[in-house]
C-alpha positions as a printed Julia matrix, in Angstrom:
253×3 Matrix{Float64}:
 103.27  70.07  184.64
 104.06  66.78  186.31
 106.98  64.37  186.4
 105.52  60.96  187.24
 108.88  59.19  187.71
 112.11  60.57  189.16
 114.75  59.59  191.73
 116.29  61.9   194.35
 117.57  59.53  197.07
 121.39  59.3   197.12
 121.58  61.08  193.75
 123.53  64.16  194.86
 120.96  66.87  194.28
 121.22  70.02  196.39
 118.02  71.06  198.11
 116.2   73.4   198.4
 118.0   74.86  195.36
 117.0   72.02  193.02
 113.38  72.18  194.11
 113.28  75.92  193.45
 114.66  75.25  189.96
 111.99  72.6   189.34
 109.16  74.86  190.46
 110.54  77.79  188.45
 110.34  75.57  185.34
 106.6   75.21  185.93
 106.72  71.65  187.25
 104.29  71.62  190.17
 104.27  67.9   191.04
 106.97  65.22  191.09
 106.5   61.53  191.9
 109.66  59.99  193.36
 110.0   56.32  192.45
 111.14  53.8   195.02
 113.82  51.37  193.89
 114.4   49.82  197.32
 112.95  50.19  200.81
 115.68  52.54  202.07
 115.28  54.95  199.18
 111.52  54.79  199.57
 111.9   55.91  203.19
 114.18  58.75  202.07
 111.62  59.86  199.51
 108.86  59.71  202.11
 110.86  61.98  204.38
 111.53  64.38  201.51
 107.82  64.56  200.71
 107.03  65.58  204.27
 108.91  68.83  203.64
 108.16  69.69  200.01
 104.73  70.58  198.7
 104.01  68.92  195.37
 106.35  65.99  196.05
 104.91  62.46  196.17
 106.47  59.0   196.24
 105.99  55.36  195.34
 106.95  52.39  197.52
 108.64  49.46  195.87
 111.71  47.42  195.02
 113.21  47.64  191.53
 113.76  44.24  189.86
 117.54  44.68  189.98
 117.29  45.22  193.76
 115.32  42.07  194.56
 118.25  39.88  195.62
 117.41  40.29  199.31
 113.66  40.74  198.92
 111.9   39.05  201.86
 108.59  39.02  203.7
 110.05  41.67  205.97
 110.68  43.86  202.91
 107.1   43.39  201.81
 105.83  44.28  205.29
 107.91  47.47  205.3
 106.56  48.45  201.89
 103.02  47.86  203.1
 103.62  50.22  206.0
 105.04  52.88  203.68
 102.01  52.7   201.37
  99.82  53.95  204.22
 101.4   57.42  203.95
  99.0   59.85  202.27
 101.74  60.96  199.88
 102.45  57.42  198.66
 100.65  57.33  195.32
 101.62  53.89  193.96
 103.61  50.69  194.44
 106.73  50.87  192.31
 108.94  50.76  190.58
 108.48  47.03  190.23
 108.83  44.6   187.35
 111.49  42.74  185.38
 114.93  43.65  184.07
 116.73  40.98  182.06
 119.44  43.27  180.7
 122.29  41.64  182.62
 123.33  38.01  182.2
 123.64  37.34  185.93
 119.99  38.25  186.52
 118.06  35.99  188.9
 114.9   35.91  186.81
 112.96  33.71  189.19
 113.64  36.05  192.11
 112.56  39.03  190.03
 109.35  37.34  188.94
 108.47  36.35  192.5
 109.07  39.85  193.88
 107.09  41.35  191.0
 104.1   39.11  191.69
 104.19  39.76  195.43
 104.3   43.52  194.93
 101.42  43.41  192.44
  99.39  41.62  195.1
 100.46  44.23  197.67
  99.3   47.08  195.44
  95.92  45.46  194.99
  95.49  44.86  198.71
  96.19  48.51  199.59
  94.22  49.94  196.67
  97.08  51.59  194.8
  98.21  51.58  191.16
 101.62  50.25  190.14
 104.6   51.76  188.34
 106.3   49.11  186.22
 109.92  48.9   185.1
 110.41  46.43  182.26
 113.6   46.08  180.23
 114.4   43.27  177.79
 111.51  41.32  179.31
 108.39  42.19  177.34
 106.95  38.68  177.0
 107.44  37.73  180.66
 106.11  41.09  181.85
 102.95  40.63  179.82
 102.55  37.04  180.98
 102.79  38.01  184.64
 100.42  40.94  184.22
  97.86  38.79  182.43
  98.06  36.14  185.16
  97.68  38.87  187.79
  94.97  40.83  185.98
  92.72  40.73  189.05
  95.37  42.76  190.89
  95.49  45.55  188.28
  92.16  47.25  188.85
  93.8   50.37  190.33
  95.83  50.97  187.18
  99.34  50.36  185.86
 102.02  52.58  184.37
 104.7   51.35  181.99
 107.41  53.83  182.89
 109.92  54.88  180.23
 108.04  52.75  177.72
 110.36  51.19  175.12
 108.58  48.17  173.59
 107.28  49.91  170.48
 103.81  50.66  169.22
 103.35  47.03  168.13
 103.14  45.91  171.79
 100.99  48.78  173.03
  97.64  47.11  172.48
  98.6   44.14  174.64
  99.42  46.47  177.54
  96.39  48.68  176.83
  94.13  45.64  177.16
  95.34  45.44  180.77
  94.55  49.11  181.41
  98.07  50.47  181.04
  99.27  54.05  180.91
 102.61  54.95  179.3
 105.15  57.58  180.33
 107.84  59.02  178.09
 110.93  61.02  179.02
 114.19  62.35  177.7
 114.71  59.45  175.29
 111.94  60.97  173.15
 114.31  63.89  172.55
 117.13  61.7   171.21
 117.84  61.95  167.48
 117.81  58.17  166.96
 114.7   57.37  169.01
 112.34  56.54  166.14
 110.86  53.58  168.0
 109.92  55.84  170.92
 108.61  58.53  168.57
 106.25  56.01  167.01
 105.02  54.97  170.45
 104.46  58.59  171.49
 102.35  59.18  168.38
 100.42  55.92  168.82
  99.7   56.34  172.53
  96.02  57.05  173.23
  95.56  60.6   174.52
  94.04  59.44  177.81
  96.99  57.1   178.57
  99.92  59.49  178.02
 102.22  60.77  180.8
 105.54  62.6   181.15
 108.55  61.63  183.23
 112.28  62.25  183.47
 113.63  59.16  185.31
 116.03  61.68  186.85
 118.96  61.68  187.26
 119.08  59.36  184.23
 118.16  59.82  180.55
 118.48  63.58  180.27
 117.22  65.09  177.0
 120.63  66.78  176.93
 123.21  64.05  176.36
 125.88  63.83  179.04
 124.02  66.0   181.55
 122.4   65.02  184.84
 118.66  64.95  184.41
 116.17  66.89  186.53
 112.38  67.23  186.7
 113.06  70.8   185.58
 113.48  69.28  182.09
 109.82  68.27  181.86
 109.0   71.34  179.7
 111.63  70.22  177.16
 110.12  66.73  177.07
 106.57  68.09  176.85
 107.58  70.3   173.91
 109.02  67.3   172.05
 105.98  65.12  172.72
 103.67  67.91  171.59
 105.73  68.3   168.41
 105.61  64.57  167.69
 101.84  64.45  168.2
 101.1   67.69  166.4
  99.48  69.24  169.45
  99.8   72.51  171.34
 101.89  72.17  174.5
  99.2   73.84  176.62
  96.67  71.24  175.46
  99.12  68.39  176.06
 100.07  69.56  179.56
  96.43  69.89  180.64
  95.72  66.43  179.23
  98.67  64.85  181.05
  97.72  66.49  184.35
  94.25  64.94  184.08
  95.71  61.56  183.18
  98.06  61.67  186.17
  95.24  62.57  188.56
  93.11  59.73  187.18
  95.86  57.13  187.59
  97.27  58.53  190.85
  94.31  59.96  192.8
  96.51  60.87  195.76
  98.4   63.52  193.77
  95.3   65.66  194.28
  95.72  65.7   198.07
């Protein structure tokens, strides 16, 4: 099993105990998402020690206030590591009123270009910004040939085809286990089999309300997704592993 999107840097996990727990749950690979350059470096260092750990290099839209050419150069250097599997998480987040939308859009576009230039896919964070995210991706379609992931997808099945036309994959996590997540359930059912992935977004969005999330919860999420799709978990897990290896070729290293 694989978790394609989690965060460990500055999140208070105890290692190696947490890693042993993750492996004992049957999760063999975890992709640690970069939300700023410092956390990306921390994830890179973690991956040097732990087999099955990989990372992405990127700046989250809410962290783009001080995004500069120097930031972009540092990210480029980090993408050269053999365990860096994507540029991310990048995108748009309009949830807060004080958001500098123009800064977010600029950083998003620059990081899409970076991913293309280094031959890596992208992990996309998009919240309350569906139309602008699609517009930027369509304008940058030439940069998307290595693949894109809509992490923690929340825009409903009605918007899936627009993202699919750009080659998108979709990952679902603990929200799929919530009792009131009918919109996400519909998306899980509608997602094409070859575009489906699992994540936790740890330490956030645990399937167990009020608890700190962990990649060790991937089996719980996989069980729920299998239930929603009417599939056997063993079939689903094998399918997701293949999807992850197709989108992120470096996870096979």
